[in-house]
N, C-alpha and C positions, 0 to 999 in steps of 0.2 A: 352852297357847295354840298355835294353829297358826302355823307359820312360812311366810314368803312362798314359799319354794321347796320346801315339802313335796310329795312325789310325784315330784320330779325326781331321776333317777338318773344319776350321772356315773361313767364309767370313767376312772380317773386314772392315767396313766403318768408324771406329772411326777416329777423327781428333784431333790434339792438345793433351792435357793431358787427357781430359775426355774420359774414356773408354780405352785409350791406355795402361795404366798400367795394367789393368785387363787382356787384351788380351796378353800382354807381359808375364805375369805370366803363362798363359796357354801355350804359346810358350815355356817357360822355362821347362815345364813339358811334352813337346813332341808333342803338337798339331801343325798341319800344319796351320799356320795363313796366309791367303792370303789377303793382304791389297789392297783394291780397291782405287786407287787414280785418281783424276781428271786430265786428260792431259791438260786441258785448263788453269789451275791455277798453274801448277808446283807441284802438289801433296800436301801432308800433309803440313799444315802451319808450323809444327815443323821443316821442312827441312831448313827453313830460320830463325829459332828462336834462340835467344841468350840463353846460351853461345855458341859461334861458333868460328871457325877459318876461314882462307881463303878457306878451302876445303869444310866445311860443319858444321852442327850443332851437338854439343855434346849432346844436349837435345834430338834431334831426335835419335841419336845413342843409347841412353839409353832406351827410351820409345818403340823403335821398334826393339830391338835386336831379332834375331831368326825368323823374319817374312819374307814373300815374298811380292813383289810389282808387281801389275798388273794395268796398266793404261787403264781404260774404261770410256767413256763418258756416264754417266747414264742419261743424258738429252735426248739422242737419242733413237729411237725405236730399232735400231740395237744393241746399247749398252745395253739397258734393256733386250733384248733377250739373249745376251751373259751372263749377270748377272744371269738371271733366269736359264740358263743352268748350271751355276756353282752351284746355289742353289739346283738344283735337286739332286746332289750327296753329298752336304755338310751336316754336322751335326749341325752347329750353324751359325747364321748370327748375326753380332754385328754392332750396329750403335750408333752414338752420336748426331744425328740431332734433332731439335725441332719436336714436334708432327706434323704429316702430310707430312713431306718432303719425306720420303720413299714411302708413298702412292701416292704422286704427281707424282713420277717417275715410278709408277706401279711396284714397287719391295717391297711393304710392306708385313706385316705378312700374311694377307689374301691371297695375290697373291702367296707368297712362300709356304704356307700350301697346296694350291691346287696341286702344282707339287711335293711337298714333305711333306706328313703329319707328318713325323718324325722330321721335322725341329724345332730347338729351336731358337727363335728369341729374341735376348737380346739387350735392349737399356740402355745406361747410359748417362743421360743428367743432366743439372744443376737442373731443377725443376720437371722432370718427364714428362710422356706422357699424364697425366690427370690434370685437374684443370685449373684455370684462367691464369696461367703463362706457361702452357704446350707448347704454340707456341713461347715462348720467348727464345732467345739464351742466356741461363744462362751460368755462368762460375764459377770457383772456388771462386772468390771474392764475387760474388752475392750470392752463396750458403752459404758461411760463414756469410754473412750479414743477410740473411733471416732467417737462423736457430737460430740466437741469439748468435752464437759462438763469434762474434766480440765484443759483449757487455760484455763478461766475460773474455776477453783476454787483457792483459796489466796491468799497475800499477794503483793504486787507483787515483793518481793525474794526470793521462794521459788520452788521448782519446782512444776510442775503436780501436783495431788494428786487422788486419788479422794475421793468423798464419804465421810464418816465411817461410814456404814452401807451396806448393799447396796441403794442407792437405785434403781439401774436395774431390778433384779429386783422390788423392792417397788413402784415406780411402774408398771412394766410389768404387775405382777400386778393392779393396780386396773383398768387398761385391759382386761386379759384377762377379768376377771370381768364388767366392763361389756359387753364385746362378746358374751359368752355369753348374758347376760340379754337383750340386744337381739335376738340370733338366735332365742332362745326366743320372744320377742314376735312376731317376723316369722313364725315357724313357725305360731303360733296363727292368723295371717291366711291364710297360703299353704298350710299343710300340708306344706311341704317343708323339709328340713334344708339346711345349707350348711357351707362350710369357713371357718375363721377362722385368720388368720396374724398373730400379734403378735410383734414383735421388740423386745427391750429397748433396742437402739440407736436404733430409730425413736422410741420413747417418750422417751428422753433428749434426742434432737434437738429434739423439740417443747418440751422444758422450758427451752431456752436463751433463750427470750423476746426481750428487747431486744438480746441479743448477735447473734441472727439478723438482726434489723432493721438493725442497724448494718452488718453484713457485706454484706447484700444490697442495701440502699438507698444506703449511703454508701461502701462499700468499705473500711470501717475495721476494723482488727483489735482485738478486745476484749482489754483487759489486765486481769489479775487485780487485784481490789480488796479482798481480805480480806473483812471484814464491812461495808464501806462501799458506797456507790453514787454514781456520777457524776450520775445524774439526780435523786436525792433527797438532800438534806443538811440537817441531820444524819440519817444512816441508818446506825447503827453500834452497837457495844457498847463500854462503858466500864468501867474498873476503879473500884469504889467500896469503901467501908470493909469491906463484908462479902461481897465477891464481884464479880460483873459484872452490868451492867444494860444493857438494850437500849432504844433509842428510835428512832422514825422520824417526822420532821417533814416532811409531804408537801406542805403548802400554805403560802402566805404568811400566811393567817389563823392557821394553827397555829403558825407561826414567831413571830408577834406574841404569842400566848398563852404560848408556851414562854418567850420572853424575859421576859415580865411575871412569871410565877410563879417563875422561876428567878433573879429579881432581876438581870436582864441587859438592862434596858430601853434602855441606851445603844446596843445592837446593832440595835435595830429599824430605825432609819433609816440605818444605816451602809451606804453604797453597795456595799461589798464583799459584803454579806449581804442585799441587798434582795429577791432572788428565788432560786429553786432553782438556776438556772444560775450566778448569781454566787456563791452559797454553795458550789457544787461546785467552781468554779474557785479559790476561796480557802480550801478546806477543810484542806489540809495545810500544815504549816510548810515553807517553801522560801526559799532565798536570804536567810536571816536574818529573814524576815517571819513572825510568828506566825500560824498558820492557825486557822480556826474550831474544828477538832477539839481542838487543845491548850487552847483557851479553855474549851470545854465540859468537857474531861477535868479541868482544874484545879478547876472548880466542883464536879464530881461526886465527886472523890476523897475529900472529907471528909464525905460523906453516906452513909447506908445505903440499901439497895435500897428499903426501905419508905418512907423519908423522901421519896425522889424519886417513888415511885409515888403517894404521897398528894398530891403537887403536880400531877403530869401527868394521872393518871387522870380527875379531875373535869373536865379540859379536853378530854377525848376525844382525847388525843394518844396514838397507839400506843406502848406502852412496857411493860416487864415485866422481871422478874429472870431471870438466867441460872442454871440449875440443873445439877448433875451428874445422871447417870442415876439414881444412888441417891436423890438429892433428889427427882427427878421421881416416883419411885414413891410418895413420901410427900406429894406436892403436893396441896393441898386441891382446886384447880381440876380436876385430872385425876381425883381421887377422886369428886367430885360428878358428873362426867361418866361414871362407871362405866367408866373407861378403865384401871383397874388391877384385874385379876381374879386370884384365887387358885384354881387348879384342881388337883385331885388327879390327877396323871398316873400311869397304871398302871405305868410303868417308873421314872420319876425320883422320884415322890413329890409332895408339895405344892410348887407352883411358882407364882410370880407372873409374869404376862405381860400385854401390852397387851390391852385389851378390844376391842370391836367399834366402829370409828370412825363407822360409818354409823348415824345415829339417825333412826328413822322412827316417827311417832306410832302407838301401838297395836301396835308390834312389840317383842317382848322382845329386849333387846340383850345378853343373857347368853350367853357362849360355850356351845356345846352339850355338849361332853364331852371326855374325854381323847383324846390320840393313841392309835392302836391298837398293841398289841404285834405283832411280826412274825408274819404268818400267822394272827393271832387269829381272823379271820372266814372263813378258807378253807372249813372244813367246813360252816358254816351256809350260805354263799352257794352252795356246790356242791349242798347238799340243796335249797335254794330253786330251783335249776335242774332238779331232778328226779333227781339222782344218789342212789343208795342207798349204804349203808355199805360194801358189798362193792366197788362200783365206785370209791368214794373211796379205800378201802384199796389197791386195785390201782394207781391213779394215783400214790399216795404211793410205793409200792414201785418204780414205774418212774421216779421222780424228775421227774414232770411237774408235780406240785404239792407244796407243803409246808404242813403245818398245825401248829398249836400243840397239844401234848398237854395233858391235864388237869393235869399236874404243872408246866405252864409251860414245858416244854422243847419243842424243835422235833421234829416227826415227819416224817422224810424218808428 
């Protein structure tokens, strides 16, 4: 079955997590993603990143599935010439370097656009390609800190914390992939390429939602709320007999249904809980007065997750169990959605990983293939560009490129 992005070729310089998730999504939908790796450093830093086994990195296997690997030294003039030759026929160039790095190597947007005016040149960095921090090697953590996200994450009595996963790079990767697809659509109309500049910090700033509204409209500093919310109550997680359970009662109609099915009808007309604002103001136990949270927690503690779900789900009240990551892999809902894939990675072996979250009718949502071994595709791509065996051998001898030998070792 044809994929949406079949026929699109991407030259990918992304390293680590930043940018890699976005190009992986494009590979999932059929783009040929040719990852350019540095033969002097052993390639993408993710190849040695935890979690890993004695064979390789599961992190790399996930972020680079379906891509190809070509090792070219971009610091050399010959290497730069090879890269520019690749760019001549490519649709998109992706990088994740601080501002100025690609230009220093004479493979920046202005150089690429001269040989290929249709090229789309897309960057995903921590802080973006403009501004006082553009030359800084930002990362997920620094993006979360600068955007203000860390200040609103965690519990009121704790320190600011980063998200439990690399959310800035992951969230930014979605924007990155979307921007590239938009630019491809625009090129279909105009025939011209363009430059894309995605910053993880920018993306996290947009994710602050009501925190931004409070700060800009009311001058109020948002305080950490843990799993709760001042604007919706109850909106929280609770300990139950077999783990944790989450629920969110967003409207007064839902509150009435919640109280009825949970045998708490006496709270329906209680002035302290009559609407979201009142419930939020009286949610926590303070000054010896029992808050709504403790009342609900006392009700939930002797029930199982399934017992509560059986009561709330029929009322269309948002709710659900809280799982560990290991539990999530075995969760029926995620399984039915084809969100748990087992792929045979050429380096790591069989590995489970998240599937493709974008579901489109008539489009296969199965991940395309394993992540590549280092330099696995160098020789084939070189031959596709017109180089013969002798020319490739010479480039290998001169350490301009590195290829994988037939015995699985590196040839350089």
